[in-house]
C-alpha positions in Angstrom: -14.5 81.8 -14.6 -16.3 78.6 -15.8 -16.1 75.2 -16.8 -17.6 73.1 -19.4 -17.9 69.4 -18.6 -18.4 66.9 -21.5 -18.9 63.5 -20.8 -19.1 60.6 -23.1 -16.7 62.3 -25.0 -15.9 59.4 -27.3 -19.6 59.5 -28.5 -18.4 62.9 -31.0 -16.0 60.4 -32.6 -15.8 60.9 -36.2 -18.9 63.8 -36.5 -19.1 67.6 -36.8 -19.7 68.0 -33.6 -15.9 67.0 -32.5 -14.8 69.5 -35.1 -16.8 72.2 -33.4 -15.2 70.9 -30.0 -11.3 71.2 -31.3 -12.4 74.4 -32.6 -14.0 75.4 -29.3 -10.8 74.2 -27.7 -8.8 76.5 -30.1 -10.6 79.5 -29.4 -11.6 79.4 -25.5 -11.1 82.8 -23.5 -8.8 82.4 -20.7 -11.8 82.3 -18.1 -13.1 79.1 -19.8 -11.9 75.5 -18.8 -12.6 72.4 -20.5 -13.1 68.8 -19.2 -13.6 66.2 -21.7 -14.4 62.3 -20.7 -14.1 60.0 -23.0 -12.2 56.5 -23.7 -10.8 57.7 -27.1 -8.6 60.4 -27.4 -10.6 63.6 -29.0 -9.5 64.7 -32.4 -8.7 68.2 -31.3 -4.8 69.5 -31.8 -3.7 67.7 -28.3 0.0 68.1 -28.9 0.0 71.6 -29.2 -2.0 71.8 -25.9 0.5 69.5 -24.3 3.5 71.8 -25.4 2.0 74.9 -24.4 1.4 73.5 -20.7 -2.7 74.0 -21.1 -3.6 70.0 -21.2 -3.7 68.3 -17.9 -4.4 64.6 -18.9 -5.6 61.6 -16.7 -5.3 57.9 -17.9 -6.8 54.7 -16.7 -3.6 54.3 -14.4 -4.5 57.6 -12.9 -7.7 56.7 -12.1 -7.5 53.2 -10.9 -7.6 52.9 -7.1 -4.3 51.4 -5.4 -4.5 48.7 -2.8 -4.5 51.3 0.1 -7.3 53.4 -1.6 -9.6 50.0 -1.9 -9.3 49.8 1.7 -10.0 53.3 2.3 -13.3 53.3 0.2 -14.8 50.6 1.6 -14.2 51.8 5.4 -14.4 55.3 4.9 -17.2 55.8 1.9 -19.2 52.4 1.9 -18.6 51.7 5.9 -18.7 48.3 4.9 -14.7 47.2 5.7 -13.1 44.3 4.1 -10.8 42.1 5.8 -6.8 42.4 4.9 -6.3 39.6 2.9 -9.8 39.8 1.1 -8.8 43.4 0.5 -6.0 41.8 -1.6 -7.3 39.9 -3.6 -10.2 42.1 -4.3 -7.6 44.9 -5.7 -5.6 42.3 -7.9 -9.0 40.8 -9.2 -10.2 44.4 -10.0 -6.8 46.2 -10.8 -8.2 49.4 -8.8 -11.4 49.8 -11.6 -13.6 52.2 -9.8 -16.8 50.6 -11.3 -15.8 47.1 -10.8 -14.9 48.1 -6.8 -18.5 49.8 -6.9 -20.3 46.6 -8.7 -18.6 44.3 -5.9 -20.1 46.5 -3.1 -23.5 46.6 -4.7 -23.1 42.5 -4.9 -21.9 41.7 -1.3 -23.7 44.2 0.4 -24.9 42.8 3.8 -23.1 39.2 3.3 -20.7 38.0 5.6 -16.7 37.5 5.5 -17.5 34.2 4.3 -19.5 34.8 1.3 -17.8 37.7 0.3 -14.5 35.3 0.0 -16.6 32.8 -2.1 -17.5 35.8 -4.2 -14.0 36.5 -4.7 -12.6 32.9 -5.1 -15.6 32.0 -7.6 -17.6 32.3 -10.5 -19.8 34.8 -8.9 -16.7 37.3 -9.5 -18.2 38.0 -12.5 -22.0 38.0 -11.7 -25.2 39.5 -13.3 -24.4 42.9 -12.1 -20.8 42.9 -13.9 -22.0 41.0 -16.9 -24.5 43.5 -17.7 -22.5 46.3 -16.9 -19.4 45.1 -19.6 -21.9 44.2 -21.9 -23.8 47.7 -21.9 -20.5 49.7 -21.3 -17.6 48.0 -22.9 -18.2 45.5 -25.4 -21.9 47.5 -26.5 -20.7 49.3 -29.9 -17.8 47.8 -31.1 -17.4 46.5 -34.3 -18.1 42.9 -34.8 -14.3 41.8 -35.7 -13.3 43.3 -32.8 -15.6 41.5 -30.3 -14.8 38.2 -32.0 -11.3 39.2 -31.7 -11.8 39.8 -27.8 -13.4 36.4 -27.5 -10.6 34.5 -29.8 -7.6 35.8 -27.8 -8.9 36.0 -24.2 -7.3 32.9 -24.1 -3.7 34.0 -24.5 -2.1 36.0 -21.2 0.1 38.1 -22.8 -1.1 39.6 -26.4 0.9 40.6 -29.1 0.4 41.0 -33.0 2.4 38.0 -33.7 1.1 35.9 -30.7 -2.5 36.7 -31.7 -1.4 35.8 -35.7 -0.5 32.7 -34.8 -3.5 31.5 -32.7 -5.5 32.4 -35.0 -4.2 31.7 -38.0 -4.5 35.3 -39.5 -2.7 38.6 -40.0 -3.5 41.9 -38.9 -3.8 41.4 -35.5 -1.2 44.2 -34.3 -3.6 46.6 -36.1 -6.6 45.1 -33.7 -4.9 45.3 -30.6 -3.6 49.2 -31.4 -7.2 50.0 -32.1 -8.8 48.7 -29.0 -5.7 50.1 -27.0 -6.8 53.5 -28.6 -10.4 53.0 -27.7 -9.5 51.9 -23.9 -11.3 48.8 -23.9 -9.6 47.3 -21.0 -6.3 46.7 -22.9 -2.8 47.4 -20.6 0.2 47.0 -21.6 2.5 44.8 -20.1 5.6 46.2 -18.2 8.4 44.3 -19.4 7.4 44.8 -23.1 6.4 48.0 -25.0 4.7 45.7 -27.6 2.8 43.7 -25.8 -0.4 44.0 -23.9 -3.1 42.0 -21.7 -6.6 42.2 -20.6 -8.0 43.7 -17.9 -8.7 40.6 -15.5 -12.3 41.6 -14.8 -12.8 41.3 -18.6 -10.5 38.8 -19.4 -13.0 36.5 -16.7 -15.9 37.9 -19.0 -14.6 37.0 -21.8 -13.7 33.3 -20.6 -17.1 33.0 -19.6 -18.4 34.1 -23.1 -16.4 31.8 -24.8 -17.4 29.0 -22.6 -21.3 29.9 -23.3 -20.6 30.3 -27.3 -18.6 27.4 -27.9 -18.8 24.7 -24.7 -16.2 23.7 -22.3 -14.5 21.4 -24.3 -13.6 24.1 -26.9 -12.8 26.2 -24.5 -10.0 24.1 -23.3 -9.1 22.9 -26.4 -8.4 26.9 -27.6 -6.6 27.4 -24.0 -4.3 24.2 -24.8 -3.5 26.0 -28.0 -2.9 29.3 -26.5 -0.3 27.4 -24.2 1.6 26.0 -27.1 1.8 29.5 -28.5 2.8 31.1 -25.5 5.7 28.7 -24.8 6.8 29.0 -28.7 6.5 32.7 -27.6 8.8 32.3 -24.4 5.8 33.6 -22.3 6.2 30.8 -19.9 4.3 31.9 -17.0 1.1 32.6 -19.2 1.6 29.5 -21.0 1.4 27.6 -17.9 -2.3 29.2 -16.7 -3.3 28.1 -20.1 -2.0 24.4 -20.0 -3.6 24.3 -16.5 -7.0 26.0 -17.8 -6.8 23.3 -20.1 -6.3 20.8 -17.4 -3.4 19.5 -19.7 -1.7 18.3 -16.8 1.0 16.4 -18.9 2.0 19.6 -20.9 2.0 21.2 -17.1 4.2 18.7 -15.7 6.5 18.9 -19.1 7.0 22.7 -18.7 7.6 22.3 -15.3 9.7 19.4 -15.8 11.7 22.0 -18.4 11.5 25.3 -17.0 11.0 25.0 -13.9 14.0 27.2 -12.9 13.0 30.0 -15.1 9.2 29.7 -13.7 9.9 29.9 -10.1 12.8 33.1 -11.3 10.2 35.0 -12.3 9.3 38.1 -10.0 5.3 37.8 -10.5 4.2 34.3 -9.2 0.7 34.4 -9.8 0.5 31.5 -12.0 1.6 29.5 -8.8 -2.8 29.6 -8.0 -3.4 27.9 -10.9 -1.5 24.9 -10.2 -3.6 22.6 -8.4 -2.6 21.1 -4.6 -1.2 17.6 -6.0 1.2 18.9 -8.4 2.3 21.8 -6.1 3.3 19.0 -3.2 5.2 17.0 -5.0 6.9 19.2 -8.0 10.0 21.1 -6.6 9.7 24.3 -8.9 6.0 25.0 -7.7 6.9 24.5 -3.8 10.2 26.8 -4.3 7.8 29.6 -6.3 4.9 29.2 -3.4 7.6 29.9 -1.2 9.0 32.9 -3.0 5.2 33.9 -2.7 4.0 33.1 1.0 7.6 35.1 1.8 7.0 38.4 -0.1 3.9 38.0 1.5 5.2 37.7 4.8 3.9 34.4 5.4 7.0 33.6 6.7 6.0 30.2 8.4 4.2 29.4 5.3 7.5 30.1 3.2 9.9 28.2 5.4 7.2 25.1 5.4 7.4 25.8 1.2 11.3 25.8 1.4 11.6 22.5 3.1 9.4 21.0 0.7 11.5 22.1 -2.4 14.3 20.9 -0.4 12.9 17.6 0.0 11.9 17.1 -3.1 14.9 18.0 -5.0 17.2 15.9 -3.0 20.8 15.7 -2.9 21.0 18.0 -6.1 22.4 21.2 -6.4 18.9 22.5 -7.0 18.5 22.2 -3.7 21.0 25.2 -2.7 18.8 27.9 -3.4 15.6 26.9 -1.4 18.2 26.0 1.0 20.2 29.1 1.2 16.4 31.6 0.9 15.2 29.5 4.2 18.0 30.3 6.0 17.6 33.7 5.1 14.4 33.7 6.8 15.2 31.5 9.3 18.0 34.0 10.7 15.0 36.8 10.7 12.9 34.7 13.0 15.5 32.8 15.2 17.7 35.0 16.8 20.4 32.9 17.1 20.1 31.3 13.8 23.6 32.0 11.2 22.5 35.3 9.1 23.6 34.5 5.6 26.4 36.5 4.2 25.0 38.9 1.9 23.1 42.1 2.0 20.0 40.9 3.6 22.2 39.0 6.5 24.4 42.3 6.9 21.3 44.1 7.5 19.9 41.3 10.0 23.8 41.6 12.1 23.3 45.2 12.1 20.0 45.4 13.6 21.4 43.5 16.7 23.7 45.8 17.6 26.5 48.6 16.3 24.0 49.4 13.0 26.7 52.2 11.9 29.3 49.0 11.7 27.2 47.2 10.1 26.9 49.4 7.2 30.3 49.6 6.7 30.5 45.9 6.5 27.5 46.2 3.8 29.3 48.8 1.9 32.1 46.0 0.9 29.8 43.7 -0.4 29.5 42.3 -3.9 25.6 42.4 -4.1 23.5 44.8 -5.7 20.9 45.1 -3.0 24.2 46.3 -0.3 23.4 50.0 -0.8 20.1 49.5 0.6 21.0 47.5 3.7 23.7 50.3 4.2 21.1 52.9 3.8 18.6 50.7 6.4 21.0 50.2 9.0 22.0 53.9 8.5 18.3 54.8 9.1 18.4 52.0 12.0 21.5 53.9 13.9 19.8 57.5 13.5 21.3 58.9 10.6 18.6 60.0 9.1 20.2 62.7 7.2 22.7 60.1 5.3 20.4 57.6 5.2 17.7 59.7 3.2 20.2 60.6 0.8 22.0 56.9 0.0 18.0 55.3 0.1 17.1 58.0 -2.1 19.7 57.6 -5.0 19.9 54.2 -4.6 16.0 53.9 -5.4 16.3 56.1 -7.9 18.9 54.5 -9.6 16.6 51.2 -9.6 19.7 48.7 -10.0 19.3 47.3 -6.7 16.4 45.2 -7.7 12.5 46.3 -8.0 11.5 45.1 -4.2 15.0 46.3 -3.0 14.3 49.7 -4.6 11.0 49.6 -3.2 12.4 49.5 0.3 14.7 52.0 -0.6 12.2 54.3 -1.1 10.1 53.7 1.6 13.0 54.0 4.3 14.1 57.4 2.4 10.5 58.7 3.1 10.9 57.4 6.8 13.6 58.8 7.6 13.0 62.3 6.0 9.8 62.3 8.3 12.1 61.1 11.3 14.0 64.1 10.7 10.9 66.5 11.1 10.5 67.2 6.9 7.4 67.5 5.4 5.4 64.3 5.2 6.2 63.1 1.6 2.8 61.3 0.5 3.6 61.3 -3.5 6.9 59.4 -2.6 5.1 57.4 0.1 2.8 56.3 -2.7 5.2 55.8 -5.1 6.9 53.3 -2.9 3.6 51.5 -1.9 3.1 51.2 -5.6 6.5 49.8 -6.9 6.2 47.2 -3.5 3.1 46.3 -5.5 4.4 46.0 -8.7 7.5 44.0 -7.7 5.4 41.3 -5.9 5.7 42.4 -2.4 2.4 42.3 -0.9 4.2 42.4 2.7 6.2 45.3 2.1 3.2 47.2 0.6 0.9 46.4 3.2 4.0 47.7 5.5 4.2 51.3 3.6 0.4 51.4 3.6 0.3 50.7 7.8 3.0 53.4 8.0 1.0 56.3 6.1 -1.4 55.6 8.9 0.9 56.2 11.6 3.4 58.8 10.1 1.4 61.1 7.8 0.4 64.6 9.5 -2.3 64.2 12.0 -2.8 60.7 11.6 -0.4 59.8 14.3 -2.0 61.4 17.4 -3.0 58.2 18.9 -0.5 55.3 17.8 -2.3 51.9 16.4 -0.9 49.0 17.4 0.8 46.5 14.7 -2.0 44.2 13.0 -0.9 40.0 12.7 -0.4 39.1 9.4 -3.0 38.6 6.7 -3.0 34.9 6.8 -3.8 35.0 10.9 -0.4 34.4 11.3 1.6 36.9 13.5 4.0 38.7 11.5 6.4 39.4 14.7 8.4 42.0 12.4 5.2 43.8 11.0 4.0 43.7 14.5 6.7 45.5 15.9 7.7 48.0 13.2 4.2 49.4 13.5 4.4 49.9 17.4 7.9 51.8 16.8 6.0 53.8 14.4 2.7 54.4 16.3 4.9 55.1 19.5 6.5 58.0 17.6 3.8 59.2 16.0 1.7 59.6 19.5 3.0 62.9 20.2 -0.2 64.1 22.0 -1.0 60.6 23.5 1.8 59.8 26.3 -0.3 57.1 27.4 -0.7 55.6 23.9 2.8 56.1 22.9 3.8 54.0 26.1 1.5 51.3 24.8 2.8 51.0 21.7 6.6 51.3 22.7 6.0 48.4 25.1 4.9 46.5 22.8 7.3 47.2 20.3 10.0 46.6 22.7 9.0 43.2 23.8 8.8 42.3 20.1 11.9 43.2 19.1 13.6 41.8 22.2 12.1 38.4 21.2 13.4 38.7 17.6 17.0 40.0 18.8 16.6 43.5 17.2 18.4 45.0 20.0 19.1 48.3 17.7 15.5 48.7 17.2 14.3 47.7 21.0 16.6 50.3 22.2 14.5 53.0 20.3 11.5 51.6 21.8 12.9 52.0 25.1 13.6 55.5 24.4 10.1 56.5 23.3 9.1 54.7 26.4 11.6 56.8 28.2 9.8 60.1 26.8 6.3 58.6 27.3 6.8 58.3 31.2 8.5 61.7 31.4 5.6 62.9 29.9 3.3 61.3 32.5 5.6 62.1 35.2 5.9 58.4 36.0 7.8 57.7 39.4 10.7 55.6 37.2 10.8 57.7 34.6 14.5 58.8 35.2 15.7 55.3 36.1 13.3 54.3 32.4 15.3 57.4 30.8 18.7 56.2 32.1 18.0 52.5 31.2 16.8 53.8 27.6 20.2 55.5 27.6 22.5 52.4 28.4 20.7 50.3 26.2 20.8 52.9 23.0 24.9 53.3 24.2 25.2 49.5 24.0 23.5 48.8 21.1 24.8 51.8 18.9 20.9 53.8 18.6 21.4 57.1 18.7 18.0 58.1 18.6 17.3 55.9 21.7 20.3 58.0 23.6 18.8 61.1 22.1 14.8 60.3 23.3 16.2 59.3 26.5 18.7 62.5 26.9 15.2 64.3 26.1 13.1 62.7 29.1 16.1 63.1 31.4 16.0 67.1 30.4 12.4 67.0 31.5 12.5 65.1 34.6 16.0 65.6 36.1 16.2 69.1 37.7 20.0 69.0 38.7 21.2 68.3 35.1 18.3 69.0 33.0 20.1 71.6 30.7 23.2 69.6 30.4 20.7 66.7 28.9 18.8 69.4 26.4 22.5 70.1 25.2 23.3 66.3 24.4 19.8 66.4 22.3 20.7 69.2 20.8 24.1 67.4 19.8 22.7 64.6 18.6 20.1 66.4 16.8 23.1 68.3 14.7 25.0 64.9 14.0 22.0 63.2 13.0 19.2 65.2 11.6 16.7 63.3 13.9 14.2 65.4 16.1 12.4 64.8 19.4 8.9 63.6 17.9 6.6 65.9 20.4 3.1 67.7 19.9 3.5 70.1 17.3 5.7 68.2 15.0 2.9 67.3 12.4 3.1 69.4 9.4 5.8 71.5 10.8 9.1 70.7 10.7 10.1 73.7 12.1 8.1 72.7 15.4 9.9 69.2 15.4 13.3 71.4 15.7 11.7 73.9 18.2 11.1 70.3 20.1 14.7 69.4 20.6 15.6 72.8 22.0 14.6 71.3 25.7 16.9 73.4 27.4 15.8 71.5 30.9 15.6 74.1 34.2 18.7 76.4 33.6 18.5 79.5 31.5 20.8 81.0 29.4 20.6 84.6 28.8 23.3 86.1 26.2 24.8 83.0 26.6 25.7 83.1 30.1 23.5 81.3 33.0 20.7 83.6 34.3 21.3 84.5 38.0 18.8 87.2 38.5 15.9 85.4 37.7 14.4 82.2 37.6 14.2 79.6 34.4 10.9 77.0 33.2 11.5 74.7 30.7 8.7 74.1 28.1 8.6 71.3 25.7 8.8 73.8 22.9 11.4 76.2 24.1 12.5 78.1 26.9 10.6 81.1 29.2 13.0 83.3 30.9 11.9 85.4 33.5 14.6 88.1 34.6 14.1 91.0 36.5 10.6 90.8 36.4 10.4 90.7 32.4 10.0 87.4 30.1 11.1 86.5 26.9 12.6 83.9 24.8 16.7 84.1 25.4 18.7 82.6 22.1 20.8 79.9 23.0 24.2 79.6 21.8 26.3 76.3 21.1 29.6 76.1 19.8 31.0 72.8 18.3 34.9 72.4 18.0 35.4 68.9 18.1 34.8 67.1 14.9 34.3 70.3 12.8 32.7 73.9 13.9 29.7 74.8 14.1 27.8 78.0 15.7 23.8 77.2 16.4 22.1 79.8 17.7 18.4 78.9 18.9 18.9 75.5 17.1 19.6 76.8 13.7 23.0 76.5 12.0 25.1 79.7 11.4 27.1 79.4 8.2 30.6 80.9 7.6 30.2 81.2 4.3 30.1 84.8 4.2 33.2 85.6 6.4 36.7 85.2 5.1 39.2 82.5 5.9 41.4 84.6 8.4 38.4 85.6 9.8 37.1 82.1 11.0 40.3 81.0 11.8 40.0 84.2 14.5 36.4 83.0 15.7 37.8 79.4 16.1 41.0 79.7 17.8 38.5 82.1 20.4 36.4 79.1 20.7 38.7 76.8 21.8 39.5 79.5 24.6 35.9 78.2 26.1 35.3 81.3 26.9 38.6 82.4 28.2 40.4 86.0 27.4 43.0 85.5 24.7 45.8 87.8 24.4 46.4 89.7 21.1 50.0 88.8 21.1 49.0 85.0 21.4 46.5 85.9 18.4 49.0 87.2 16.4 51.5 84.6 16.8 49.3 82.0 16.0 47.6 83.8 13.0 50.2 85.8 11.6 53.5 84.7 12.6 55.0 85.7 9.4 54.3 89.2 9.8 56.2 92.0 12.0 54.1 93.5 15.5 52.9 96.5 13.8 51.5 94.5 10.6 50.1 91.7 13.1 48.2 94.3 15.2 46.6 95.6 11.9 46.0 92.4 10.6 44.1 91.6 13.8 42.3 94.9 14.5 41.0 94.3 10.9 40.0 90.8 11.4 38.4 92.0 14.6 36.3 94.3 13.1 34.7 91.9 10.6 34.8 89.6 12.9 32.3 91.5 15.1 30.5 93.0 12.4 29.6 89.5 10.9 28.6 88.0 14.0 26.5 90.9 15.1 24.5 90.3 11.6 24.0 86.8 12.4 23.6 86.9 16.0 21.2 90.1 16.3 18.8 88.4 18.3 21.0 88.1 21.1 21.0 92.1 21.3 24.9 92.3 22.1 28.2 91.7 20.6 29.9 88.2 21.2 33.3 89.2 21.1 34.5 91.7 24.0 37.6 93.0 24.8 39.5 92.9 28.1 42.4 95.2 27.8 44.6 93.6 25.5 42.5 90.2 25.4 39.7 89.5 23.7 37.1 86.6 24.5 33.6 85.2 23.0 31.0 86.5 25.3 29.6 83.2 26.0 29.4 80.6 29.3 31.6 77.9 29.0 28.9 75.4 29.1 27.9 76.7 25.3 31.3 75.5 24.1 31.8 71.5 23.7 35.3 71.6 24.9 33.9 73.1 28.3 31.6 70.5 28.6 34.2 67.6 27.8 36.5 69.3 30.3 33.6 69.3 32.9 32.6 65.8 32.3 36.3 64.2 32.2 36.9 66.2 35.8 33.8 64.9 37.2 35.0 61.5 35.9 38.3 61.6 37.6 37.1 63.1 41.1 34.7 59.9 41.2 37.6 57.6 40.6 39.6 59.2 43.3 36.6 59.3 45.4 36.1 55.9 45.0 32.9 56.2 43.6 31.4 55.2 40.0 32.5 57.1 37.3 31.2 55.4 34.1 28.4 58.0 33.6 30.7 61.3 33.5 33.4 59.0 31.2 30.3 58.2 29.0 29.2 62.0 28.4 33.0 62.8 27.5 32.6 60.1 24.8 29.5 61.5 23.5 30.8 64.8 23.4 33.7 64.0 21.8 32.6 64.4 18.0 36.0 63.9 16.6 39.6 65.6 16.0 39.8 69.2 17.3 38.8 71.7 14.5 39.8 69.8 11.6 39.1 72.5 9.6 42.5 74.3 10.5 44.4 71.4 8.8 48.1 71.0 10.5 48.2 74.8 11.9 50.7 75.0 14.5 48.6 76.9 17.3 46.2 74.0 17.4 48.5 70.8 17.2 48.8 70.8 21.2 45.8 71.5 22.0 44.3 68.9 19.0 46.6 66.3 21.4 45.7 66.7 24.3 42.0 66.3 23.7 42.6 63.1 21.6 44.5 61.6 24.8 41.7 62.5 27.0 39.7 60.9 25.0 41.3 58.0 24.7 41.4 58.0 28.6 38.1 58.2 29.0 37.5 55.1 26.7 40.1 53.3 28.9 38.6 54.2 32.0 34.7 53.7 31.1 36.0 50.2 29.3 37.5 49.3 32.7 34.8 50.2 34.5 32.2 48.3 32.6 34.3 45.4 32.3 34.1 45.0 36.3 30.5 45.5 36.0 30.1 43.0 33.6 28.4 45.4 30.9 30.7 43.9 27.9 29.0 45.5 25.4 29.6 48.8 26.7 33.1 47.4 27.3 33.3 47.0 23.7 31.9 49.8 22.5 34.4 52.3 24.6 37.2 50.2 23.4 36.5 50.5 19.8 36.3 54.1 20.2 39.4 54.8 21.7 41.2 52.9 19.2 39.2 54.8 16.0 41.4 57.4 17.7 44.6 55.6 18.5 45.2 52.1 17.3 48.0 51.7 19.0 46.5 51.3 22.7 47.7 47.9 24.0 45.3 48.0 27.2 42.0 49.1 24.9 42.8 45.9 22.5 43.4 43.5 25.7 40.1 44.6 27.3 38.5 44.4 23.8 39.0 41.2 23.3 38.5 39.9 26.8 35.1 41.4 26.9 34.4 39.7 23.4 35.1 36.1 24.9 33.3 36.9 28.2 30.3 37.8 26.2 30.7 34.8 24.2 31.5 36.6 20.8 33.8 34.1 19.9 33.8 35.3 15.9 34.2 38.8 17.1 36.8 37.7 19.1 38.7 36.3 16.7 38.6 38.9 14.3 39.7 41.1 16.9 43.0 38.9 17.3 43.7 39.1 14.2 43.7 42.5 13.7 45.7 42.7 16.7 48.3 40.8 16.0 48.7 42.6 12.4 48.9 46.1 14.8 51.5 44.5 16.9 53.5 42.8 13.3 53.2 46.9 11.8 55.1 47.9 14.9 57.9 45.1 14.8 56.3 43.0 17.8 54.8 40.0 16.5 55.9 36.6 17.5 56.0 36.3 21.3 54.3 39.4 21.8 51.6 38.4 19.4 50.9 36.1 21.3 49.3 38.1 23.6 46.5 38.4 21.6 45.5 35.0 21.3 43.6 33.5 23.7 45.2 31.0 26.7 
């Protein structure tokens, strides 16, 4: 194979050599590849090559440096890092143009940060090296009419045929624009208008300098003023304002702001604010509002609030002050934990991060707000339901109906959800999310995305990187805390670094009043403490589990369970099963060594089986077991090997897992599946054949029922032997006229639920605390017993039994938590029980009392109304309903 590279292919335009190149491409042998680098598309049969799939095209947008790539360029290639704030300006001024970045580097090598900043902010940005490059490599060789057109129209921030004709007083501008675009002379299409262009910022500055040198400053201002009038008449208001500012026509600036200020302030891109002098910004409410919104998008929260206050003050008592007031309150709720969130999607997201994010997600779903699906998806992510979150956020981002910034946030959240679920790192989707955030005018979100890449990409998270302050030097508390959390999650091989990052995130989230994310961080800190073997590791894990339960954070509980599986020698296996339970319900993985780049390794990391071995589904008794972080090593009778772990779930839906992998039931017939479920609900106890026949074949006579049972058992054995081949034996065994699943009772969720409930009852009988046992029972109760069986008679009594047992556990946990002053757990336990049986009077009363004692009067009021409605529905209104009201 060989590759022919032709540089500066545009020099062949219109020559015999270009025709020869076309013939060469048409008849080139398969082993020859041809690369042509040119500014003008060559005159070869490109459509045929596109259709045949033999053409790879890279345009200007593919070749430009994104903001994070600019950072990497100066840090890793030039070894001359630029401060984050200066990087943002550099990326914006050069628009990622590679030659411009190189020229800036050459012009500022060895200079201080202050000198570099002066270059970026002043005329030096178009210094000698840059002017020479543009003159020799961009403008040289252009026809005279094209060069004149470039200088004449550089005063327009938006270019179209009609606008340019009106400015120049001529016709035919559209043809010249198309020619410049065809030649790729720094002519960039405008995103919101298919027929409009703009000049690359570097070229525009250079052309403006040429205008001043050729005609003088006074004439240049006059031309900018004329351009402002043309742009205003054409509806291009931000570009018109910038033109008037460049012309120093302050009367026109004030007139435009007075008549169109609201439209200007509402534009997604607010770069025009930079052109307005401070004297006008301080006194014009629309400029102050636009500046506040820009500071908000940049993550400069304090500056944003100051800008909103200035706008409110300038607007006075008019209705126009409502917008800055509402937006100020929205930000204030994120900075001050006691501030009241706004009644919209942003407020719902903020509320859900305090506690009970799943409830917040349900509330967000009822909002009539385009951004509500994004808030709902992010709350599901905060709750740990990464599978549901990823699906919802991806769909919302692709739909594009939530707004540019919200869709960018949704795409970023979807990538993070996939990573937390152990999926391969989706670098393309993350790049797209960051780029969408930049295009939407949200530097803060783009900066957060770039920082998450550093922490969460494979092999990038071996050591945590603590969150940085915002670019303006103030403390961006949310940015710091989120990056600390990501760094702690990714530090799979550095427990000390994980602990430091998790502790920092815990403190920051506590200060911000984000209990859900604080619980996340505490769970990761518990994992780190367990890895380090610190003396307080068990206490830290128990505290993290309690915090996770109170806040509604499944990740916190999962990480705490994983830590307890490592350090609790007595109940390690039980905690490991809880880890797997949360993993199965949410899609989360425990972040351990080996996760990077290998989702399978992450899944194995979940299966920490603690100190007790399971051999063929039963506890090993002839040897001993040693637990590792990525699985279980079993030593039995002097031999060693991996014992596949079996887990069967019946509460909330049937599931069979072998070694952490879900076994699909699609290959079995419906009656065979019912037989498997019937055996499963008996938790390893033998079931007599007559009981099975009566349950599944009650409409058949004894002979036909026995024959059907025999056929179903044979099919079930064959199917299980196939899917469970690693176990080395049949899972269905016969004991006389009875059959059972040959699996240890603790492999069934019902067995573990019964054990937890029995422990709780025994502890209560002894007068001891039973909250841990009852909490474990509620954790195991994933929902109604075998909903797949519908109203089948054989399952009804058992289903009712476990519903009543779960309500009992909820009531006991709520009662004990109330006495201990743990009102958050009381609320969650009551809510849990009421979701099963909403007519439990004692749970309603404890719920309302716990809300009152916790000082959550709003929630208590809502619960009273709901309780009163329940009583009313039972015909117990009036005097009985008074019990729902405070004394």
